[in-house]
N, C-alpha and C positions, 0 to 999 in steps of 0.2 A: 504494500500500500504506500503510494507516494505521499510525502508530507512536505510542508513548507513552514518554516519558523520565522516569525517576525517579532522584533523587539518593540516595546513601547518606549516612551520618553523616560519612564521610571525603570523599575526592575522587573516588570512583568513580561510574559511571553504569550504571543498569539501563535497557536499551533493549528495548522489546517491540514486535514487528511483528504486525499482524493480516493474515495472508496466507500463501500457500504457501511452505514453507521451501526448496523447490527453486529457486524464482524468487528468494527473498530472499537465500539464501546466495550466489548468483552475482551478484546486483545490489549488495548492501550490504557484502559481506565481501571483503577482499583475500586473495589467495592467501598461504598460510603465515602467517596472522595470528592463529589461534586456538590457545590453549595446551591447553585442556581442553574436551571435549564430554561432558556428562552428560545422558543422555536415555533415554527409553523409548518406542520407536515402537509403533504398534499391533501387537498380537500375532496378529491374524488368527484369532481364536478365537470371534468372534461377540459381542464386547463391544458394548453398546448405547450408542454415541456419538451425539451430536446430529447431526453432519454427515457423518462418515466411515463408509463401509461396511466393517465389520471381518470380513467373511466373503466374500472374493473367492477365485477359484481360486488354489491354493497357488503354482503356478508364476508367476502374474501378481504375486502378493504378493512373492515372492522377487526377481523382476526389478525391481519397484518399489524394494525395499530395496537392491538392488545399484546402481541408479541413484543413490539417495541416498548410498550409500557412496562412489561416485566423486566426487561434488561435495564431500562432507565431507572426503575425503582431500586435495583441492586447497586447502581453506581451513585445514586443520590444519597446524601447524608440524611440522617434521621430528622434533622431540623432544616432540611433543604426545601426549596420551592421550585415548582415547575410552572412556567407561564406559557400556556399552550394557546397560540393564536389560531383560530379556525373561522372560516367564513362559509358562505353558501351562495346560491343563486336563487332568484325568485321562483323559478320552476322546480327547485329542489331544496326547500328550506329546512328539511329535517336533519341535514348533515351535522351541524353543531350539536344538536341534542342527542343524536345517536352516538356521536363521538364521546360526549359527556357521560353517557350511560356505560360505554365501554371502559372509559377511564375509571368509573366508579368501582369497577371490579378490583382496582389496584390502589387507588388513591382516594383521599377525602377532597371534595370540592370546597375549598376554604373561602374563596371569593370569586365572583363573576364580574369581570371588567368589560365595559363596552367601549371599544375603540371607535370613536366618532371621526369619520373621514371628511364629512361635509355637514354643515348645519346652517339653517336660516333662523335668525332670532329677530322677533318683532315684539318689543315689550316696553312698557313705560312704568318706571318706578323711581322713587327718590327724586321725582321731578325731572327725570331724564327720559328722552325718547331714544330708544335704541333700535337700530335696524341694521342687521348684519347678514350677509350672505357669503359664507367663506368655505374654502375647502375644495376638494376634487373628488369626483365620483364618475362612474361609468353610466351615462344616460341610458335609460331603458325606454324604448318606444313600444308601449304595450297598453292595451285597454284592460288588462287583467292585473298587472303588477305595478307597484310603485318603485321608484329608484331606491336602490340598496346602498345606503350611505354609512353603514357601520359593520363591524365584525366583533366577534367575541374573543376575549382572552380569559381562559379558565385558569385560575390560580389553584394548583393542585399540590397537596402536601401529604405526607404519610399518615399523619394522625390528626390533622386539623387544628393544631395548637401552636403553629409557628408565629412568633411575635414579629411584627413588622415595624419599620421606621416610617410611620404614616406621614410625618411632617417633612420628610426628606423631599417629597413632591407636593407639599402643602401649598395652598393658595391663600392670598390675603383675605381677611374678613372684609366684606363690603360695608357692614355696619360696625364701625370701630368700637361701639359700646360692648361688643362681644369680648373684646380684649380683657375687660374687667370681669365679665360674667363667667368665663370658662377658665379652667386651670391651665389649658394649653394656650390661652390667649396671650400670655406674656411673650410668646414668640411672634405674635402678630399674624399667625397662620392657623388655618383649620385644615382638617383632612380633606383632600381633593374629592374623595368619593370614588364611585366606580364608573363614572362617565368621563373618558379622557378624549378631549379633542386634539388630535394630532394629524395635521394634513400632510400629504405628500408635498415635497418641494416641487415648484413649477419647473417643468423640463421643456426643452425644445424638440427633442426626438426621443420617442419611446425606445427605439432600437438602440440608440447610442447611450442615452442617459439612464435608462432603467431597463436593461436587457432581460431581466428576469420577469416572467409574466405574473408573479404573485408574491412580490416582496413587501415587507412592511418597513416603515421608516426606522432608522437607527434610534431615533428619539424614543420610540415605543419600547425597544429593548432596554435602553438606558433607564427609563422610568421604572421598569420592572425590577431591574437590579437595585436601584436606589430604594425602592419600596421594601425589598427583602432586607436590605441593610448593607451599606457599603463596608462598614467596619468588619462585619462578620463574614463577608464574601471573599473567598480566596480563589475559587475556580468556578468559571462559568462555562457551560457547554451549549452548543447548538448542533444537534445531530442532523438537521436538514439545513445546512449552511446557506445554500443559495448563493447570492452575491456578497454575503458577508456582513449584513447590517448589525447582527449581534456582536460580531467581532469588532466592528467599528466602534460600537458603544463601549466595549471592554478596553479598546485602545484609548479612548477618550477618558475613561475612568481609571486607567492604569490597573486593570485586573487581568489575571491569567485566564486564558481562554483556550478551549479546544473545540474544533468543529469538523464535521464530516460532510462531504458532498460527492455524489456519484457522477455528476455531470462535469466533464472537463471544461466545457465552455464557461459554466457558472463559476467553477473553481478558479480558473485562470482570471476571470473578471474580479473575483474577490481578492485574489493576490494583488492584482494591479491596483485596485482601489486602496487597499491597505498599505501598499508601498508608496503611494503618492505622498508628496511632501506635506500636503494639508493634514494628513493623518499621522505624520511621523512624530 
């Protein structure tokens, strides 16, 4: 299995493997060694990947994902977190729920996070008129379905009792009187909650700037790692590396990372991005 090692500005290492994650996790990772897994497996909704067939029979897909979960559970620490990003399409909306039920055989669903990719807000409060239309989504021309502007992130743990650093991604109180009312108010922040608005960066060319057909922003992975807790995180893994957005987050946070990718085109793109000066 070919590998590439990239150093961060600090003392951490980004290690990427070109090969199957099932083999790689069992061969290269010790049991109870991973603090955080941030990943997005194939959704099985017919996404056009280079190498992987994303439209196999549903029971076969869920069995495959269950096999992955067993191996992931072995390498994950007892107080570790998995942040599993999963989406669907309007004509096949059951995928996230079926995946959640499969994961339930192996993990506790501790939190459900909604990744909001696009949102329209029209509201008047505190004397302000707010009207915002922000974010990116794939328009749907249909008389049956509405535009799909969000995906799920399932926070899975072994026992459901992992303590989180909620204020690491906290947001300011709108009403400053809350600062005096709540014990956490002294920080000027409250828990963000489970709806995270994280848009894609505007791009000029899908093929050039975002060559993977189903990637999430590095900011999403970064927030997941921060929520688990920066201080207690030593090793992060992404078994479905794609073009390396979780690795980018780890490089920015100076955290050790290991990732696996079966597609050489995506693997090479991840290496290229991570070696760019902007991320050095």
